[in-house]
C-alpha positions as CSV (number, residue, x, y, z in Angstrom):
1,M,107.6,98.3,115.4
2,R,103.8,98.1,115.3
3,K,101.4,100.5,116.9
4,Y,100.0,99.5,120.3
5,I,96.3,98.7,120.3
6,V,94.3,100.4,123.1
7,S,90.7,99.4,123.5
8,I,87.9,101.1,125.4
9,V,85.4,98.6,127.0
10,G,82.5,98.9,129.3
11,R,78.7,98.8,129.6
12,P,76.5,101.0,127.5
13,N,76.1,104.7,128.3
14,V,79.3,105.2,130.2
15,G,80.7,107.5,127.5
16,K,83.0,105.3,125.5
17,S,82.4,107.0,122.2
18,T,82.6,110.4,123.7
19,L,86.0,109.5,125.2
20,F,87.1,108.0,121.9
21,N,86.1,111.2,120.0
22,S,87.8,113.4,122.6
23,L,91.1,111.5,122.3
24,C,91.0,111.4,118.5
25,R,90.7,115.2,118.4
26,K,94.0,115.3,120.2
27,R,95.9,113.7,117.3
28,S,98.1,115.9,115.2
29,A,98.1,113.8,112.0
30,I,96.4,115.5,109.1
31,V,93.7,113.4,107.4
32,D,92.8,114.4,103.9
33,A,89.2,114.5,103.1
34,E,88.1,112.7,99.9
35,V,84.5,112.3,98.6
36,G,83.3,108.7,98.5
37,V,85.7,107.3,101.2
38,T,83.8,105.7,104.1
39,R,84.8,107.1,107.5
40,D,84.6,104.5,110.1
41,R,85.0,106.1,113.5
42,K,85.5,103.0,115.5
43,Y,89.3,103.0,115.2
44,E,91.8,105.7,114.8
45,D,95.4,106.8,115.4
46,V,96.0,108.9,118.5
47,E,99.2,111.0,118.8
48,W,100.4,112.3,122.1
49,N,103.8,113.7,123.0
50,G,105.4,112.3,120.0
51,K,104.0,108.8,120.5
52,V,101.3,107.0,118.4
53,F,98.8,104.3,119.3
54,K,95.7,102.8,117.7
55,L,92.5,103.4,119.7
56,V,89.5,101.1,119.4
57,D,85.9,101.9,120.5
58,T,84.4,98.4,121.0
59,G,80.9,99.5,121.6
60,G,78.7,98.8,124.6
61,I,77.9,95.3,126.0
62,V,74.3,94.5,125.4
63,F,72.3,91.7,127.0
64,D,69.1,90.0,125.9
65,D,68.3,88.4,129.2
66,K,70.0,87.4,132.5
67,E,70.9,83.9,131.3
68,E,73.0,85.3,128.5
69,L,74.8,87.9,130.7
70,T,77.9,85.9,131.7
71,K,78.3,84.5,128.1
72,K,78.1,87.9,126.5
73,I,80.5,89.6,129.0
74,R,83.0,86.7,128.6
75,H,83.1,86.9,124.8
76,Q,83.7,90.6,124.7
77,A,86.2,90.7,127.6
78,L,88.2,87.8,126.2
79,L,88.4,89.5,122.7
80,A,89.7,92.7,124.3
81,I,92.2,90.7,126.4
82,D,93.5,88.8,123.4
83,E,93.8,91.6,120.9
84,S,94.7,94.7,122.9
85,D,97.9,95.8,124.5
86,L,96.0,98.1,127.0
87,I,92.3,97.9,128.0
88,I,90.6,101.1,129.2
89,F,87.8,99.8,131.4
90,L,85.4,102.8,131.5
91,V,82.8,103.2,134.3
92,D,80.3,106.0,135.1
93,A,81.2,108.1,138.2
94,Q,77.7,109.6,138.4
95,T,76.0,106.2,138.4
96,G,78.5,104.2,140.5
97,T,79.3,100.5,140.4
98,T,76.7,98.3,138.7
99,D,76.4,94.5,138.5
100,I,77.6,94.6,134.9
101,D,80.7,96.6,135.9
102,K,81.4,93.9,138.5
103,A,81.0,91.1,136.0
104,I,83.4,92.7,133.5
105,A,85.9,93.4,136.3
106,K,85.8,89.8,137.4
107,L,86.9,88.6,133.9
108,L,89.5,91.3,133.5
109,Y,91.0,90.8,137.0
110,P,93.5,88.0,136.0
111,H,94.9,90.3,133.3
112,R,94.8,93.5,135.5
113,D,98.4,94.3,134.5
114,K,97.1,95.6,131.2
115,V,93.8,97.1,132.5
116,M,93.4,100.8,133.3
117,L,90.2,101.6,135.2
118,V,88.9,105.0,134.2
119,A,85.9,106.8,135.7
120,N,84.1,109.1,133.2
121,K,81.7,112.0,133.9
122,V,83.8,113.3,136.8
123,D,82.6,116.8,136.0
124,N,83.9,118.4,139.2
125,E,85.6,117.7,142.5
126,K,82.3,116.6,144.1
127,Y,82.3,113.4,142.0
128,E,86.0,112.7,142.7
129,W,84.9,112.1,146.3
130,E,82.6,109.3,145.1
131,L,85.3,107.3,143.3
132,Y,86.1,105.2,146.3
133,D,83.0,103.1,145.4
134,F,84.9,101.6,142.4
135,L,87.7,100.2,144.6
136,Q,85.5,97.1,145.1
137,L,86.2,96.2,141.5
138,G,89.7,95.2,142.5
139,L,91.4,97.1,139.7
140,G,92.9,99.9,141.7
141,E,92.0,103.5,142.0
142,P,90.1,104.8,138.9
143,F,91.5,107.6,136.9
144,P,89.0,110.5,136.8
145,V,88.0,112.2,133.5
146,A,85.1,114.1,132.0
147,A,85.3,113.2,128.3
148,I,82.5,115.5,127.1
149,K,84.2,118.5,128.8
150,G,87.8,117.4,128.1
151,R,88.5,117.5,131.8
152,N,91.8,115.8,132.7
153,I,92.3,114.3,129.2
154,G,95.9,115.5,128.9
155,N,96.9,113.9,132.2
156,F,94.9,110.8,131.2
157,L,96.9,110.4,127.9
158,D,100.2,110.8,129.9
159,E,99.0,107.9,132.1
160,V,98.1,105.8,129.0
161,L,101.7,106.2,127.6
162,K,103.1,105.0,131.0
163,H,101.2,101.8,130.4
164,I,102.6,101.4,126.9
165,P,106.1,102.9,127.2
166,E,107.6,101.2,124.1
167,T,104.8,102.3,121.7
168,Q,105.8,103.6,118.3
169,S,107.1,107.1,118.0
170,L,105.7,109.4,115.4
171,S,109.0,109.3,113.4
172,E,108.8,105.5,113.3
173,T,105.4,105.4,111.6
174,Q,107.1,106.0,108.2
175,E,109.1,102.9,107.5
176,S,111.6,102.8,104.7
177,G,113.2,99.8,102.9
178,P,111.6,97.2,100.6
179,T,108.1,97.7,99.2
180,R,105.7,96.2,101.7
181,I,102.7,94.3,100.4
182,A,99.8,93.8,102.8
183,V,97.5,90.9,101.9
184,V,94.2,91.7,103.6
185,G,90.6,90.5,103.7
186,K,88.2,88.8,106.0
187,P,89.0,85.3,107.4
188,N,88.9,82.3,105.1
189,V,89.1,84.1,101.7
190,G,92.5,82.5,100.9
191,K,95.0,85.1,102.1
192,S,97.5,82.6,103.4
193,S,97.2,80.4,100.3
194,I,98.0,83.4,98.1
195,V,101.0,84.3,100.2
196,N,102.3,80.7,99.9
197,L,102.0,80.7,96.1
198,L,103.7,84.1,95.9
199,L,106.6,82.9,98.1
200,G,106.8,79.6,96.3
201,K,106.8,77.7,99.6
202,E,104.5,77.0,102.4
203,R,105.5,79.6,104.9
204,Q,102.0,80.0,106.5
205,I,99.7,77.4,108.0
206,V,96.7,77.0,105.7
207,T,93.5,75.4,107.1
208,D,89.8,75.6,106.5
209,I,89.2,77.3,109.9
210,P,88.6,81.0,109.5
211,G,91.1,83.0,111.5
212,T,94.0,80.6,111.7
213,T,96.6,83.3,111.4
214,R,97.1,84.9,114.8
215,D,99.3,87.9,114.0
216,S,100.7,89.6,110.9
217,V,103.7,87.7,109.7
218,D,106.4,89.4,107.5
219,S,108.0,87.3,104.8
220,Y,110.9,88.7,102.7
221,F,111.4,87.6,99.1
222,R,112.9,88.7,95.9
223,Y,111.1,89.2,92.6
224,Y,113.2,89.8,89.5
225,G,116.1,90.9,91.7
226,K,114.2,93.3,93.9
227,E,113.3,92.7,97.5
228,Y,109.7,92.8,98.7
229,V,108.0,92.1,102.0
230,L,104.7,90.2,102.1
231,V,102.5,90.7,105.2
232,D,99.8,88.0,105.7
233,T,97.2,89.6,107.9
234,A,95.2,87.8,110.5
235,G,91.7,87.0,111.4
236,L,91.0,86.0,115.0
237,R,92.6,82.9,116.6
238,R,89.5,82.0,118.5
239,K,87.6,79.2,116.7
240,T,84.4,79.4,118.6
241,K,81.7,81.7,117.2
242,V,81.6,85.1,119.0
243,D,78.5,87.0,118.2
244,Y,79.7,90.5,119.3
245,G,83.0,92.2,118.9
246,V,84.7,90.0,116.3
247,E,84.5,92.6,113.5
248,Y,86.3,95.3,115.4
249,F,89.4,93.2,116.2
250,S,89.6,91.3,112.9
251,V,89.5,94.6,111.1
252,M,92.2,95.9,113.5
253,R,94.6,93.2,112.5
254,A,94.2,94.2,108.8
255,I,94.5,97.9,109.7
256,E,97.8,97.3,111.5
257,A,99.3,95.8,108.3
258,V,97.8,98.5,106.1
259,D,99.5,101.1,108.2
260,R,102.9,99.5,107.6
261,S,102.4,98.8,103.9
262,D,102.9,100.5,100.5
263,V,100.6,98.3,98.5
264,V,97.4,96.6,99.7
265,V,96.1,93.4,98.1
266,L,92.5,93.2,99.1
267,V,91.4,89.6,98.7
268,L,87.7,88.9,98.2
269,A,86.0,85.6,97.8
270,A,84.3,85.4,94.4
271,D,81.7,83.0,95.7
272,E,80.5,85.4,98.5
273,E,78.9,88.8,98.7
274,I,81.2,91.8,99.5
275,S,80.8,92.4,103.2
276,E,80.8,95.6,105.3
277,Q,83.9,94.5,107.0
278,E,85.7,94.4,103.6
279,V,84.4,97.8,102.7
280,K,85.8,99.2,106.0
281,I,89.3,97.7,105.4
282,A,89.4,99.1,101.8
283,S,88.1,102.5,102.7
284,Y,90.7,102.8,105.5
285,A,93.5,101.8,103.1
286,R,92.2,104.4,100.6
287,R,92.1,107.3,103.0
288,K,95.6,106.3,104.1
289,M,96.7,106.8,100.5
290,K,97.8,103.2,100.0
291,E,97.9,101.6,96.5
292,I,95.2,99.0,96.3
293,I,94.9,95.9,94.1
294,V,91.5,94.0,94.3
295,V,91.8,90.2,94.0
296,F,88.7,88.0,93.5
297,N,89.9,84.6,94.7
298,K,88.1,81.3,94.2
299,W,87.4,82.2,90.6
300,D,87.3,78.5,89.8
301,L,84.1,78.1,91.8
302,V,82.1,80.7,89.7
303,E,80.0,79.8,86.7
304,K,81.1,82.3,84.0
305,D,80.0,83.8,80.7
306,N,81.5,86.7,78.7
307,K,79.7,89.2,81.1
308,T,80.7,87.8,84.4
309,T,83.8,89.8,85.1
310,G,82.0,93.0,84.1
311,K,79.2,92.3,86.6
312,Y,81.8,91.7,89.4
313,V,83.6,94.9,88.7
314,A,80.3,96.9,88.5
315,E,79.3,95.5,91.9
316,L,82.7,96.3,93.4
317,Y,82.5,99.9,92.2
318,R,78.9,100.2,93.5
319,K,79.9,99.1,97.0
320,M,83.4,100.8,96.9
321,P,83.2,103.8,94.6
322,F,86.5,105.0,95.9
323,L,88.3,102.1,94.2
324,Q,87.4,103.2,90.7
325,F,91.1,103.3,89.6
326,A,92.2,100.1,91.5
327,P,93.3,97.2,89.3
328,V,90.9,94.2,89.6
329,L,92.2,90.6,89.2
330,F,90.4,87.3,89.1
331,I,92.4,84.4,90.4
332,S,92.3,80.9,91.9
333,A,94.8,80.1,94.7
334,K,93.6,76.5,94.5
335,T,94.5,76.0,90.8
336,G,97.2,78.8,90.6
337,Q,95.2,80.5,87.8
338,R,96.6,84.0,87.1
339,I,98.5,84.1,90.4
340,N,101.5,85.6,88.6
341,R,99.4,88.7,87.7
342,I,99.5,89.9,91.4
343,M,103.2,90.6,91.4
344,E,103.2,91.9,87.8
345,T,100.5,94.4,88.9
346,V,102.5,95.4,92.0
347,V,105.6,96.2,89.9
348,K,103.5,98.2,87.5
349,I,101.8,100.2,90.2
350,E,105.2,100.8,91.9
351,Q,106.6,102.2,88.7
352,E,103.5,104.4,88.2
353,S,103.6,105.7,91.8
354,E,107.2,106.8,91.3
355,K,106.6,108.7,88.1
356,R,107.4,112.4,88.0
357,I,105.9,115.0,85.5
358,P,108.0,118.1,84.7
359,T,106.5,121.3,86.0
360,S,106.6,122.9,82.5
361,E,104.5,120.0,81.1
362,L,102.1,120.2,84.0
363,N,101.5,123.9,83.4
364,R,100.8,123.4,79.7
365,F,98.4,120.7,80.7
366,I,96.6,123.0,83.3
367,E,96.2,125.8,80.8
368,T,94.4,123.5,78.4
369,V,92.3,121.9,81.1
370,V,91.2,125.3,82.7
371,E,90.5,126.8,79.3
372,K,88.2,123.8,78.5
373,Y,86.4,124.0,81.8
374,P,87.3,126.9,84.1
375,P,86.6,126.6,87.9
376,T,83.5,128.4,89.2
377,H,81.7,128.7,92.5
378,R,78.1,129.3,93.3
379,S,79.0,132.4,95.4
380,G,80.1,134.1,92.2
381,K,83.6,134.8,93.6
382,E,86.4,134.3,91.2
383,V,88.4,131.1,91.5
384,K,91.6,131.0,89.6
385,I,94.4,128.3,89.2
386,Y,97.8,130.0,88.6
387,Y,100.1,127.0,88.2
388,V,100.6,123.4,89.4
389,T,103.7,121.4,90.4
390,Q,104.3,117.8,91.5
391,A,105.5,117.9,95.1
392,G,106.1,114.2,95.7
393,V,105.7,110.6,94.7
394,K,104.3,107.4,96.4
395,P,101.7,108.7,96.1
396,P,102.1,111.2,93.3
397,T,101.2,114.6,94.9
398,F,100.2,117.7,92.9
399,V,100.0,121.2,94.4
400,F,97.7,123.7,92.7
401,F,98.4,127.3,93.5
402,C,95.1,129.2,93.4
403,K,93.1,132.3,94.1
404,R,90.6,131.3,96.8
405,P,91.6,127.6,97.0
406,A,88.9,126.9,99.6
407,L,86.3,127.6,96.9
408,V,87.6,124.8,94.5
409,T,84.6,122.5,94.5
410,E,84.7,118.7,95.0
411,N,83.4,118.3,91.5
412,Y,86.2,120.3,90.1
413,R,88.8,118.4,92.1
414,R,87.5,115.2,90.7
415,Y,87.6,116.7,87.2
416,L,91.3,117.6,87.7
417,N,92.0,114.2,89.1
418,N,90.4,112.5,86.1
419,Q,92.2,114.8,83.6
420,I,95.6,114.1,85.2
421,R,94.9,110.3,84.8
422,E,93.8,110.8,81.2
423,M,96.9,112.7,80.2
424,F,99.6,111.1,82.3
425,S,98.0,107.6,83.1
426,F,99.1,106.8,86.7
427,E,97.2,103.6,86.2
428,G,96.1,102.0,89.4
429,V,97.7,104.6,91.6
430,S,96.3,107.0,94.2
431,I,96.7,110.6,93.3
432,K,96.8,113.4,96.0
433,L,95.8,116.9,95.1
434,I,96.6,119.9,97.3
435,F,95.2,123.4,96.7
436,K,97.1,126.4,98.2
437,G,96.8,130.1,98.0
438,K,99.6,132.2,96.6
439,T,102.1,133.7,99.1
440,E,102.0,137.4,100.0
441,D,105.2,138.1,98.1
442,E,103.7,136.5,94.9
443,R,100.5,138.5,95.3
444,M,102.5,141.8,95.7
445,A,104.5,141.0,92.6
446,E,101.5,140.7,90.4
């Protein structure tokens, strides 16, 4: 089951981003900080009462002049209608109904069954008496909140869940079964063509129109006797050019597949510059600790010499430094060149991600590493690593028991990460490092 998509729409300055941030602070999931990973705050998981949904802040609707007003509103509203399961239409209780609010409401009205009208900046009971003004929008009685103060946010989340009662539960977010491979990238880079070649049959419609695929489609197949699932992610169905809002929702389709995947195949077009949209997708996958394979497609269109691949890799690492350890492949879906390398790399990454290192071997390793370069902190306080153990796989997770773990610097964490890779390989695999203090009993025993 996928996560439901809940989008916040409205005119500028009604508090969309404030509400977004307030709701995201309510989530219980722990997000590991890692240097070099871009944090895009436009979409995030929200957990409430054991349920999880994906929240999107679409940004404010901006108009250049009155002639463009209807066109701009229509584009953004239709995007939200198409791509969201629930639309939070946010208005400003202190300003009252505006012409822009009315225009947005007019387009949302035919789809009012999945629209929730919410009045922000209801700081006290005085403003609650003014909410009758919004009844003219025809979307029912607005739900009052004050995002900046957190007023009524819990009740608001309860109401959201009533609108999406079948949304994914927290326990369902971790799916088991075959290895899931998400093929992601911006529209028209060749994702569906790659999926067809890997499956050996034309399971997806392939055209020259960006955004042909409407939804993520799961395709089961076997590779050397083992079952895998390929997920071909979507661009937008809409063929007309939409100037505002496309990026949010096309990225959302990729994010939905990333959440459900074990391995992410990021497809880039070798004949195009790396876009901000692609950086966002990759950084999201990285901070979700997914294994990533970078595939430059359309390699047949590139004029090459013996330095070309090196230049591409250097540019990739410059724009996405958090992918330093990701395998990079150069293929052509059109000619079939090196297409077999994708699954070969998936199998290799899978083997590496399941590798376990004995604790005795890890502790011999850490003694050598710490002796070579002991941890220090500018405060002068002693930082000491006692021992390390591997706590899990997929991704390989190492727990370091320390004196003053909070003082282990980012530079030293990177040093340990690099040393683990140098000693134990883990080629192409994300590694998770956790630093903990010793228990009270352990300290008493010293």
